[in-house]
Backbone as CSV, one residue per row, in Angstrom:
resi,resn,N_x,N_y,N_z,CA_x,CA_y,CA_z,C_x,C_y,C_z
1,GLN,-19.446,10.105,-4.829,-18.164,9.617,-5.296,-17.041,10.487,-4.760
2,MET,-15.889,9.864,-4.614,-14.729,10.598,-4.121,-13.489,10.071,-4.832
3,PRO,-13.228,10.543,-6.034,-12.014,10.104,-6.721,-10.765,10.475,-5.947
4,LEU,-9.830,9.546,-5.923,-8.563,9.758,-5.233,-7.432,9.582,-6.240
5,VAL,-6.464,10.471,-6.211,-5.338,10.404,-7.125,-4.047,10.454,-6.335
6,GLU,-3.244,9.394,-6.451,-1.954,9.344,-5.767,-0.842,9.813,-6.698
7,SER,0.211,10.294,-6.100,1.412,10.663,-6.845,2.602,10.607,-5.896
8,GLY,3.802,10.644,-6.474,5.010,10.715,-5.667,5.826,9.445,-5.600
9,GLY,5.320,8.371,-6.176,6.092,7.135,-6.152,7.307,7.220,-7.057
10,GLY,8.150,6.204,-6.968,9.334,6.170,-7.809,10.355,5.190,-7.299
11,LEU,11.565,5.333,-7.800,12.680,4.463,-7.438,13.599,5.211,-6.485
12,MET,13.958,4.544,-5.388,14.819,5.183,-4.396,15.758,4.132,-3.832
13,GLN,16.939,4.569,-3.443,17.874,3.666,-2.789,17.501,3.491,-1.326
14,ALA,17.887,2.380,-0.763,17.644,2.129,0.648,18.245,3.255,1.489
15,GLY,17.480,3.674,2.488,17.893,4.771,3.342,17.390,6.127,2.889
16,GLY,16.865,6.189,1.695,16.360,7.443,1.164,14.944,7.747,1.609
17,SER,14.385,8.818,1.041,13.047,9.268,1.413,12.201,9.549,0.178
18,LEU,10.917,9.380,0.327,9.931,9.746,-0.689,8.707,10.298,0.017
19,ARG,7.964,11.154,-0.669,6.699,11.636,-0.131,5.593,11.353,-1.139
20,LEU,4.600,10.635,-0.692,3.434,10.355,-1.507,2.329,11.360,-1.193
21,SER,1.545,11.666,-2.209,0.404,12.559,-2.036,-0.860,11.873,-2.516
22,CYS,-1.966,12.185,-1.868,-3.272,11.657,-2.257,-4.253,12.823,-2.251
23,VAL,-4.741,13.178,-3.432,-5.672,14.290,-3.563,-7.074,13.750,-3.762
24,ALA,-8.002,14.242,-2.957,-9.397,13.827,-3.059,-10.220,14.906,-3.740
25,SER,-11.195,14.470,-4.514,-12.130,15.406,-5.134,-13.539,14.858,-4.936
26,GLY,-14.511,15.583,-5.443,-15.880,15.128,-5.287,-16.399,15.410,-3.891
27,ARG,-17.135,14.459,-3.322,-17.775,14.622,-2.014,-16.760,14.457,-0.899
28,THR,-16.222,15.574,-0.425,-15.205,15.513,0.627,-15.726,15.976,1.982
29,VAL,-16.885,16.578,2.026,-17.454,17.030,3.296,-17.882,15.822,4.127
30,GLY,-17.542,15.850,5.425,-17.940,14.765,6.299,-17.070,13.527,6.215
31,ARG,-15.892,13.656,5.649,-15.005,12.497,5.571,-14.622,12.022,6.971
32,VAL,-14.398,10.720,7.082,-14.020,10.146,8.370,-12.505,9.975,8.450
33,ALA,-11.936,9.228,7.514,-10.503,8.949,7.566,-9.983,8.597,6.185
34,THR,-8.699,8.826,6.012,-7.995,8.435,4.792,-6.778,7.628,5.194
35,ALA,-6.502,6.591,4.436,-5.414,5.680,4.795,-4.535,5.375,3.594
36,TRP,-3.376,4.864,3.899,-2.467,4.308,2.895,-2.336,2.811,3.152
37,PHE,-2.442,2.050,2.083,-2.175,0.634,2.109,-1.103,0.348,1.061
38,ARG,-0.487,-0.804,1.153,0.470,-1.194,0.128,0.327,-2.682,-0.163
39,GLN,0.716,-3.029,-1.367,0.631,-4.427,-1.777,1.829,-4.783,-2.635
40,ALA,2.597,-5.733,-2.155,3.738,-6.255,-2.898,3.289,-7.484,-3.685
41,PRO,4.006,-7.832,-4.742,3.613,-8.989,-5.554,3.501,-10.260,-4.718
42,GLY,2.382,-10.942,-4.862,2.180,-12.193,-4.155,1.806,-12.059,-2.701
43,LYS,1.613,-10.821,-2.229,1.276,-10.610,-0.818,-0.082,-9.930,-0.692
44,GLU,-0.648,-10.026,0.509,-1.918,-9.361,0.765,-1.714,-7.856,0.939
45,ARG,-2.783,-7.142,0.751,-2.724,-5.692,0.954,-2.493,-5.413,2.438
46,GLU,-1.531,-4.544,2.715,-1.085,-4.288,4.073,-1.391,-2.855,4.488
47,PHE,-1.882,-2.699,5.703,-2.144,-1.363,6.247,-0.826,-0.660,6.534
48,VAL,-0.724,0.600,6.105,0.479,1.391,6.331,0.225,2.493,7.356
49,ALA,-0.744,3.348,7.084,-1.026,4.464,7.981,-2.403,5.031,7.666
50,ALA,-2.970,5.731,8.643,-4.263,6.382,8.442,-4.337,7.629,9.287
51,ILE,-5.205,8.543,8.860,-5.410,9.780,9.599,-6.891,10.123,9.564
52,THR,-7.421,10.586,10.696,-8.816,11.003,10.730,-8.912,12.485,10.388
53,TRP,-10.006,12.861,9.743,-10.138,14.240,9.297,-10.639,15.171,10.392
54,SER,-11.366,14.677,11.344,-11.910,15.556,12.384,-10.857,15.935,13.415
55,SER,-10.146,14.943,13.936,-9.190,15.212,15.012,-7.734,15.138,14.579
56,GLY,-7.491,14.557,13.413,-6.111,14.400,12.979,-5.391,13.251,13.663
57,SER,-6.131,12.364,14.298,-5.496,11.204,14.925,-4.825,10.345,13.859
58,THR,-3.667,9.798,14.211,-2.917,8.999,13.253,-2.716,7.571,13.752
59,TYR,-2.577,6.663,12.813,-2.394,5.247,13.102,-1.349,4.715,12.125
60,TYR,-0.523,3.790,12.608,0.548,3.263,11.781,0.643,1.752,11.892
61,GLY,1.037,1.124,10.780,1.348,-0.286,10.830,2.680,-0.495,11.535
62,ASP,2.862,-1.644,12.135,4.072,-1.899,12.921,5.337,-1.791,12.085
63,SER,5.271,-2.175,10.829,6.476,-2.200,10.007,6.972,-0.820,9.590
64,VAL,6.153,0.211,9.780,6.557,1.551,9.344,6.639,2.549,10.488
65,LYS,6.270,2.134,11.692,6.315,3.057,12.826,7.714,3.614,13.022
66,GLY,7.781,4.929,13.208,9.056,5.588,13.419,9.764,5.984,12.138
67,ARG,9.276,5.494,10.996,9.907,5.831,9.713,8.967,6.620,8.805
68,PHE,7.691,6.325,8.852,6.711,6.985,7.991,5.864,7.943,8.826
69,THR,5.431,9.019,8.190,4.555,9.985,8.841,3.413,10.355,7.902
70,ILE,2.201,10.250,8.399,1.037,10.637,7.608,0.543,11.996,8.094
71,SER,0.123,12.834,7.162,-0.384,14.160,7.516,-1.465,14.549,6.507
72,ARG,-2.179,15.619,6.836,-3.248,16.066,5.931,-3.223,17.574,5.803
73,ASP,-3.716,18.044,4.676,-3.895,19.480,4.435,-5.352,19.658,4.039
74,ASN,-6.156,20.124,4.982,-7.588,20.253,4.731,-7.883,21.206,3.577
75,THR,-7.090,22.260,3.454,-7.358,23.264,2.422,-7.117,22.711,1.021
76,LYS,-6.278,21.705,0.929,-5.953,21.117,-0.374,-6.588,19.739,-0.568
77,ASN,-7.376,19.294,0.426,-7.986,17.948,0.353,-6.935,16.889,0.039
78,THR,-5.795,17.023,0.680,-4.655,16.162,0.365,-4.126,15.485,1.628
79,VAL,-3.777,14.218,1.466,-3.110,13.462,2.518,-1.724,13.092,2.018
80,TYR,-0.739,13.234,2.877,0.638,12.945,2.518,1.156,11.745,3.313
81,LEU,2.091,11.043,2.716,2.811,9.989,3.420,4.292,10.238,3.218
82,GLN,4.934,10.727,4.257,6.373,10.948,4.219,7.059,9.654,4.628
83,MET,7.880,9.131,3.749,8.542,7.846,3.984,10.043,8.067,4.086
84,ASN,10.587,7.841,5.262,12.018,8.003,5.507,12.658,6.647,5.801
85,SER,13.970,6.617,5.711,14.723,5.387,6.006,14.129,4.197,5.258
86,LEU,13.911,4.382,3.978,13.265,3.348,3.176,14.111,2.076,3.129
87,LYS,13.411,0.956,3.085,14.040,-0.354,3.017,13.547,-1.088,1.774
88,PRO,14.327,-2.037,1.275,13.862,-2.802,0.099,12.500,-3.459,0.336
89,GLU,12.218,-3.846,1.566,10.927,-4.476,1.855,9.753,-3.498,1.823
90,ASP,10.039,-2.210,1.645,8.962,-1.234,1.458,8.479,-1.200,0.012
91,THR,9.162,-1.913,-0.856,8.773,-1.960,-2.262,7.376,-2.543,-2.416
92,ALA,6.510,-1.779,-3.068,5.114,-2.191,-3.241,4.378,-1.135,-4.049
93,VAL,3.159,-1.461,-4.428,2.239,-0.440,-4.947,1.510,0.134,-3.748
94,TYR,1.537,1.441,-3.621,0.911,2.128,-2.500,-0.430,2.713,-2.955
95,TYR,-1.462,2.403,-2.184,-2.817,2.846,-2.493,-3.331,3.785,-1.415
96,CYS,-4.007,4.804,-1.863,-4.720,5.697,-0.974,-6.177,5.237,-0.901
97,ALA,-6.768,5.276,0.286,-8.152,4.844,0.449,-8.866,5.795,1.399
98,SER,-10.153,5.970,1.172,-10.918,6.892,2.019,-12.249,6.273,2.406
99,GLU,-12.688,6.604,3.593,-13.951,6.163,4.191,-13.960,4.677,4.526
100,PRO,-13.443,4.336,5.710,-13.427,2.939,6.134,-14.840,2.416,6.394
101,ARG,-15.041,1.141,6.036,-16.350,0.523,6.245,-16.434,-0.130,7.625
102,VAL,-15.303,-0.642,8.104,-15.317,-1.369,9.370,-14.354,-0.686,10.349
103,VAL,-13.088,-1.066,10.283,-12.069,-0.437,11.117,-11.008,0.173,10.220
104,ILE,-10.318,1.132,10.757,-9.377,1.906,9.951,-8.264,1.045,9.368
105,THR,-7.822,0.029,10.090,-6.691,-0.770,9.647,-7.057,-1.891,8.690
106,SER,-8.323,-2.089,8.448,-8.774,-3.147,7.540,-8.938,-2.588,6.141
107,PRO,-8.511,-3.332,5.097,-8.613,-2.807,3.734,-10.025,-2.865,3.170
108,GLU,-10.965,-2.374,3.936,-12.360,-2.298,3.492,-12.765,-0.833,3.523
109,TYR,-12.533,-0.176,2.398,-12.807,1.241,2.256,-13.724,1.459,1.053
110,ASP,-14.442,2.550,1.088,-15.368,2.849,-0.004,-14.659,3.337,-1.262
111,TYR,-13.581,4.070,-1.092,-12.922,4.693,-2.241,-11.438,4.364,-2.246
112,TRP,-10.936,4.090,-3.455,-9.528,3.750,-3.632,-8.930,4.517,-4.791
113,GLY,-7.649,4.850,-4.654,-6.923,5.415,-5.765,-6.392,4.310,-6.664
114,GLN,-5.699,4.715,-7.721,-5.203,3.755,-8.704,-3.877,3.129,-8.287
115,GLY,-3.224,3.708,-7.299,-1.961,3.173,-6.807,-0.760,3.838,-7.446
116,THR,0.323,3.875,-6.699,1.577,4.414,-7.201,2.705,3.480,-6.765
117,GLN,3.602,3.165,-7.676,4.662,2.198,-7.415,5.806,2.857,-6.653
118,VAL,6.234,2.180,-5.601,7.439,2.575,-4.863,8.407,1.401,-4.919
119,THR,9.602,1.669,-5.411,10.627,0.633,-5.510,11.873,1.109,-4.766
120,VAL,12.333,0.291,-3.828,13.506,0.635,-3.036,14.603,-0.374,-3.343
121,SER,15.710,0.119,-3.847,16.824,-0.761,-4.196,17.822,-0.845,-3.045
122,SER,18.467,-1.975,-2.949,19.439,-2.190,-1.859,20.828,-1.731,-2.248
């Protein structure tokens, strides 16, 4: 098992910034990748960003490229999502996920956090 706990969500005005954190516990040795997904009401879960634990390679969804940055701190078993230049369309519940089953950008992961709400006002 690998419990994941997200934090850092909240209410922000458009153009502002937020940083989300995802802390992993339990079986963390040999992890492959950790990702962020988001889901707005009435929409499918959308890939936001991912990072691999071995090489630190990063991947981003088209809608957040150039605005969001994913990073990791191996010593703290934590993955961060720095979100800049926020837009109202970024409003969603953001989920942290670890260990992809198929491909990194697909929402098929073994472990999920409970989600944290991000609301961006115009």
